[in-house]
Each structure stands twice: as structure tokens, then as C-alpha cells.
N, C-alpha and C positions, 0 to 999 in steps of 0.2 A: 473601710471609710475613708471620704473623700473631700473634704472640711474646706470650706473657702475661709479666706481670714477671716480677724474681727470688723465688726460692725461700729457704727459708731453709736452712739447712745441719744443721739437727734430725734428729740420727738417727731419730728416731720415726717410722716409714712411713708415707706415709697414703693410706689404700685407701677410691678412689669408687667408690661404689655405681650404677652406671647403670641403672635401672628399678627404684628402691629402694620404688616401692609394689607393686610387681608379688607375687606368686604364690611364684617361686623364689626369691626374695631370703626373705620372712620364713618359708618353709617348710626352706628346706635352706640359704641362704648366711649367715643370721644365725645360726642356731642351731651350725651349724659353727664360725662364727667366737669365738659364745661359748665352748664347748667347749674351742676351742684359745685362750683369750685367758685362760681360768681353770685349765686345767693347766700352761698352758709363763710363765702370769706376764708377757705380751706386753704391752708398750706400742705403743699405735698412736693416729691420729688417722683416725676414722672418717665419711666425709661422703657423703647421702646424695640424688642426685637422679633428679627424673622430672616429668614434663611436671604432672601434680598441683601444683595451688594450693595446699602445705602450709606452715607455717610450722614453726619447731625444735620448739617441743614436741609440736607432730602429729607430728613423727619421733620425738623423746624417749621419745613414751610409747608408742611402737611398737618401738621398741628397747626400752624396760624390761621393756614386755611376754615379750619374745620373753625374752629374757634371761633375767625370772625364775625361766624352768623349766630353767637351768640348776641343779645341787644344788648347786655348787661354787661359794657368793658373795667375788669376790673386789676390793681395790681396785682392781684396772687396768679390771674389766669396770664396777666404778662411776664410775669415771674415763670408759669411751668416754658411758655411758651421761649423764653430767652433760656432757659438751664436743662430742659430736657434733652436725652441722648437717647444715640441709637444704636445698641450692639448686633452685629449681626451675628446669628448662632443658629444651628439646627439645633432645637431643644429638646430633641429625641436622642442627643447623643450628651452621656455623661458629660464629659468634657468642655463640652461650649458653655453646658450649663454653669458648671463650675466658673469659669469665663465671663458667665454673663450675670452671679452673685458677684463675684469678684466689683465690679460695675456699682453696685449697689452700698449704698451710704449710710444705711440706717437700718436696727435691727427690726424695725417695726416694717415687717416685707409683707408686702402681698400680690402673689403671683394671680395673675389673672389671664386662662386659659384660654384666650379667644382663635380657637383651633377647633377641625372635625373631634369625633368622638377617639377615633380609632390614633390620630396623634396624640391629643390629651394621654390617652392611653398608655403609649410610648413614653410621652415626656415624662409620668408620673412615673413608669417602670425606671426609669434613667436617673430621677429623686432622692430611688431607695436606694441612692450610696451616696446619698451627702448629706449631711449633719448639717441640716438647716436649722434659725434660728428656734426658739421655741413660741415666738407668738406669733409665728409664720401664718398666714390667714389662704388656702386656697379659692378660687372662683374658677366654678369652670360653666360650660354653657349647655344648654338642651340640645340634641337629647342626652342622656346620660346613661353610654350604652347603646348596644345594637337590639337587645332581646335581655329578658330578664335575667339566664348565665350570665351576661357580659357584663348588667347590670351591676350583680351581685360579687362578679367580680371586682369590678372596679370600687365598689364602695369599701369592698376589704384591702385593698391596692392602696386609697386615701387616705384610710384610718388607720396606716401601717405606718404613715408620713407624719399627720398632725390629728389632734383628736376631733370631734368628729362639730362642736362647738366652734373649731376654726373651721372649716368645712362649706363654701359658700354656691350651692347650685342653683344658676338661675332661671330663674322662667321673668321674664320681664312684665310680661301680665300679672303676675302679684305687686307689682309699682304700679300699676294701675292707679290712678287715685277711686274713679270710681267701683275699683274691685274694692280697694282699701274700704270705699264708704259702705259695702256690704252689712260691715262688722257695727256702722251706726243706723243704718236702714233696718237690721232685723233688732238689734239687742236695746235700740233703746225706744221702739213703739211699740207698745204691747197688742195694739192692737191688729199691727201688721205679724206681728213673732205668734199668737195664736192662732193663727189659719194658715200658716207656713208648716202643712202637713198632710198626711195622705187621706185625712176628715173632707179633705177643704179643696186640695191640687188633684187637677185630671192630668198635668203633662207640664214638661218644664222640656223647652230647647234652648241651648247653647248654641250661639251662631256663631259663628267667625268663618263670614264670607268678606273675599276681598276683588276690588276690579283688576288690580294688578299682576300682568300674566308671570311668568319667570323671571324675566328681569335678569339675565345673563348671572344666575343661580344656578343653572344646570349642572355644575358642579360637585354642590350639596342637594341640592333637591332631587336630583334624580336617581340617586340612590335611598333617599329618604322617602318620600313620596308626602301626600298629603293628610292621611294619616299619622303616622309617625312627626310630621312637622308641626301639628294643629291639636290634635286631637288626644294624642297622648301624651302631652305635656301641657302647652295652654288650657285647653276645653277640662281637664278630667283635675287641674288644678283651681278652677274657678270651682267645679262641678262640689269640690270637695270643702271647700270656703262657704258656698252657697248652702251647705247641708247639715255642717256638722251642729252640735250642740253648742249651745254658749258658755264657752270658756269661763271658770273663775276668774280670769286675768291675762292681759291681753301679750303676759312673755311668750317669749319665743317657744318656751316649754309648753305652755297650757295651748296654744293656737298649734303647733302644729302634732301635737298629738291629737286634738281635736280632728285636724283636717286625717290625720295616720288614720281614727281609729275608721271614718267612713270610705274611707280607698276601699280599707280593707273588706268594707263591706257589700261594694260594686263589683257588679260581673255582669257579662253579656247578656243582653233581655232574655230571660227565660231561656239559658244556655244554646243559643242556638246562634251561631255565630253567622249562619248564611241566609236565616232572615230577617235578622235585626241588623244588618249593614249593608251597604250598598257603594260601590267605586264606579268614577268615569272618567273623562279626561275632555278637553277641550278640544274642537277644533277648529280652523280657522274662523277668524270673523272679525269684526269691531268691539272695542270698548272706547265709551265715548270719543266718538268721533276718531278715533285711533284705530289702524289697521294691524291685528294678531293672528303671526300665524298659528299653524295648524300645531301641539306640544309637540308633538311629535318631528315637525322641522324646523324646533327650537336648535339654537346654535349648542354641542354640546349630549345633545339627548343622545338616548341609546333607544330605539324600537322597542325595543326586543325584551326593554325590562317589564313594559308594561306598568311604566308609573302612572298611579292614578292621579289626579289635580282637585277632585271631586269625592271627597268620603263622608261616610255617613252612617252611624250606628244606635244604636239604642240600648241602653245599659240601663239596672236598676241600683238604688239602693235598699238592703234590706235591714234596715233598722226599726225599730217601732216607729219612727216619726213616718219614712217616707218608704216604706213596703206597697210595693203595686202599685208606686207614680213609675209612671215610663219616663226618663231621660236623653232628651234625643242631641244627639253632638252633631252638627255638620259646621264642614269648611269647607271652601272653594276655591279658584282662581280664576281670572278673567270673567269674573262674573259680570252682573248689568250693574250693580253696583255693591258700596262699601256696605258692608251690614254687620256689625260685631254688637250683640245684644245679646242679654239672657231676658225670656219673654216666660211668663211663670203663667198658665192656664191654671183658672180655678174649676171647680164643675160646675155643670148647672143647676138653678137653684133645685130645693125638693119639691118644693108645688109654686106654680104662679097663676091665681086666680085669677077660674074662667072671669071671661068680659076683661084683662088686661092684653091687650096686642100688640104685636111690634115687634118682639123677644128673639133674638136672630143668634146673639153670640153669647156665650159665656163673658165677664169682669177678665181684664188683664192683665200683670206688671210687665211694664218693659223695664229692662234697666240696661241703660246704651252704655254701652264701654267704647267705642271710638265713631262716632264723636260720645260724648259725656254727657246722658240727659235718664231723663226717669219719670214714666208714662205711667197714668192707670185709665185703662179705657172700661166704662162699666155703662150698665141702663140708666138712662135717667126719663122722668115721664115728660113729653112736649109740651109747650105753653099753649098750645090751643087746641092738643086733641089730650087729655088727661089720663084716657084709660089708653093710649098708647104710647109706647116706649119707646126713646130710639137712641144710640150713640153719643157717646157723651166723652168725652178727655183732660185729664187735667195735667199738666206738663211742667217741671222744673227741670231747667240745666243746673246742675249743682257746680260749686266755684270748683274749677279747677284747681290741683295742687299746685304749688309753687317749683316741681320741680319734673320735667320728663320720666317717665320710666325706668330709663336707665340708671337717672341721679336719683332718686327715689333706692331704686338697690342698692348702687353704689354708695348712699350714706349709710344702706346699715351695715355695708361691709366694711367702710372703715369706722363705723361704732362698736366694732363687733358685735353687733345684734343681729340673728341671721333670722331671727320672724320672717321676713320675706325671702328667706332661702328654700330652698327644697330640702330636706333632711334624708338620709339614705334610704329610708325605710320607704317612704314616700315617693319614693324613684323607684326601686323594686316592682311597689303594687300597681302603677299605672301600665309599667311594660307587663303583669300578669293578667291587668283587664285588658289588653288589646289584641294578646296574644292569638288570644284563638281565633279572633277577626283575620289577622295577620296571615293567618296557618290555612283559612277557608279562601284567602285570596292567591295564595299563593299556589295552590290545589285547583286553581281556577273553579271552585264551586261557589264563585259570587261573580258573575258576568262581566266585565268591564265595559262600560258604557258610554257613549258620548255626549257632549252638548256644544255648540257656538260657545264659539267667544264672545261674551257682549250677554249671555239670554241669562234665564236664572236659573243654569244648572240642568239637568236630566230633566225627563219631562216627569211632572207628576212630584219630583223632589218635595 
């Protein structure tokens, strides 16, 4: 075994960002850290590492620029900028990892893998020969593996390094305040919770639609596609919180047990991945006045991969509460509008009295994820026509959380609370759910359609 030297007993944790020069660290992780530190007054040692031959000044300038966007400047933020360090390393090489760990001054060690899945796996293989401090926490980005088999292997690998309770598989959608509000919305409102079941609900849509196009992410996206990027992770985890039974407590074990239970009960609708799925990719168009090239003409894209930028699949949750309700999961890039929400559509009333006119659509609940809103659409008699109903709506803008989604996730990591992280069995179940669709798409059993950038997606989606 290769052992790094002793760490000090300083209580401030050391956060080591592996892949510090990458897009994810700059766009999400470091801004989330800035929001957390400024609002919670935390002290933390920050070390960045990547294969680029940067020095401390280059890294500090990057951190300073990102932290400068945080509106609430604090002494803790300034201290991190002044003291953060950068260690050039190939983290898939054991000797480089030992040198990196030598630079850490705390036994409270957090290794954040801001890396693609394949690089994360190789780094974990290298870590297997190093004696880590017993409280070390590992933080990994989705997707967790590339299929069910690789997810199972990765879980075995990382649980050989640290216990499951010290592994944080990040899905930042679980840190969105509106997603967290699902607990309050469901479990503290009897009139709502009592009708969230197959007796009353006709269908549920989970929409994660984006107006952004590829935005320079071909290196990752062209190998993943919309299904893996958004539905296999974000959409299915939102579904699990929406459909789980009320937990006894909000402890990590109870919440994750409940989410894992419904994921085990979830499968492609009618076990028919061809009829229950749809895929497409965008052609040239305009989104919000911006000219967007065809996906196949984007830099770094290999047209032969036939990567989809729009994915839709219908699943069923075979539990007593939800059996028979179709859950439609949909995502797309370069669409007309940003639209990230859950839509619960209720069944038509059993009977509408004769002489009561105007009924057109059933009532619906819209739970907006981005932007955060809550809206109820229902039917109401008009003031001048008491025998005619019309559409009415009630909308509430929930108070947003004081932390960005990544700040919320990092707060759980620093506190050692894995409630908002994905447990190993949950990660495996999401791969099991989508694998029939992935196989059907690889076999071209489902045609790859096209839609114009800036449109609402493929026709009749």
C-alpha cells in the first residue's frame, strides 16, 4: 500500500477538485461553492488539480473571477481565493495522486471528481492502492457509469475505498429548492396527498426542455445524448421523489429507501421500448434570435454516432399507488423555450351534470423546476354564465432557497449528510430502467427524427 504522510488535525476540511480546469468546475461547482461559503460563513481549504500545467496564480485568478460573481463578498471567500492552491496531476496515475494528497493539510478530506465517468473510474482504480484517511468523502458527478454493468462495477470499486455513507453521487436536480419542496407540498397537505394516486391521476409529465444548444459540450454530450444526460439521471430521480411513499423521517436512510423502492418498481411502459420512446436531433434554426447550426455541424460532433438531442420515454411505476399511470419523461436541446416542470394531469370527473357547459380539460398541477413556480389549473363557473365553466388558475412563486443547487448539494457533502446524493442501488436502477430503450435505439428500432432549432421539438411530440 502507498500511504501519504500524516494529515494535520485542522478541523477545516480540504476540498480537492479533480478536473479543476474543466467546464463543470467553472460553470457549476465553483459558483455553488461561492454561494455556500458566503451564506454559511464556512472555512475550507480548496485545492484544484488537473493535467494542465497551471501554477497557483493562474488557478487563483480563475477562482477569483468566479467568486467575484457572488453578490455577497465575505472574509471567508477572500481567504479561499488567497490560499487556494493548484497541483498539476494526472489523477489516473497513482504516483500523481500520492503527490496530490501530500498537498492536503487536513484529515477531513473531500475528493470531488469533476471528471467524465471513464476518468473517474480510472482515478478510483489508482486510489485503490492508497491508504486514505478514514473520514475521506468521495463526490462523483453523473452519469454513474455508462450502463448497468459499469455502474455495478463502479459501485463495487468505490465502496472498496470508503463506506457507502461517505460516497456522494451528485445530481444537482436533487438540490433544487423546488424539488425539495415536493416533500412539503405532498406530505403536509392532506387534500393534495390524498388524490396523488391512480384513482385520480390520469398522467404525469416530467419536462426538462432547454433552449440552449450544444454550447461547446460536444466532448461529453456527443457520447452521451439526451437520454443519458437528462432522463437516466435527473428525470428519474425527480420521479422517485414525486412517487415515493411518505417516509417516517427525512433522514438519509428513510428518504433514499423510499426513492429506491419506487425505482425498483419502475419500467418502460408495457415493456415496449419501441412504442414507449422517441428520439430526434435538431437541424439549423434560430433560438431567441440566435442562429443555431444543425447539431451534426456543431464543432466536435461525429454525425455517425447518431446522437439524439431530444428524448422522450414513457414509464410505469408498478406500486399500489401508481399502477396504470403513464409517466412521460421528455427532454430536448435548442427548443423554443426553457421549460422544466412536472405536470400532474387529473382524470376527467366521473360525471358532469347535464346543462353544465364549457368543460374542456381536466385540472392540472404544474410544479415548475426552472423557473420555480407552482400553478393549479381548474374549472370555474363564469360570472355572467353560471351554467358555463371556464379555465381558471392559481399561481404561487415559492420562496427560492438561499443556496444555488450546487451549493445545496455541497452543503450536504460538507455536513456528511447524503440525503440529497444518489445511493449506489438508485444509480443502478436508473440504468436498468433505460437500458431497453438504449438497446432499441442502438438497433435503430426507433427512428431518429429531426426538428428545427427554435421549434417545440419533433412534430406532435
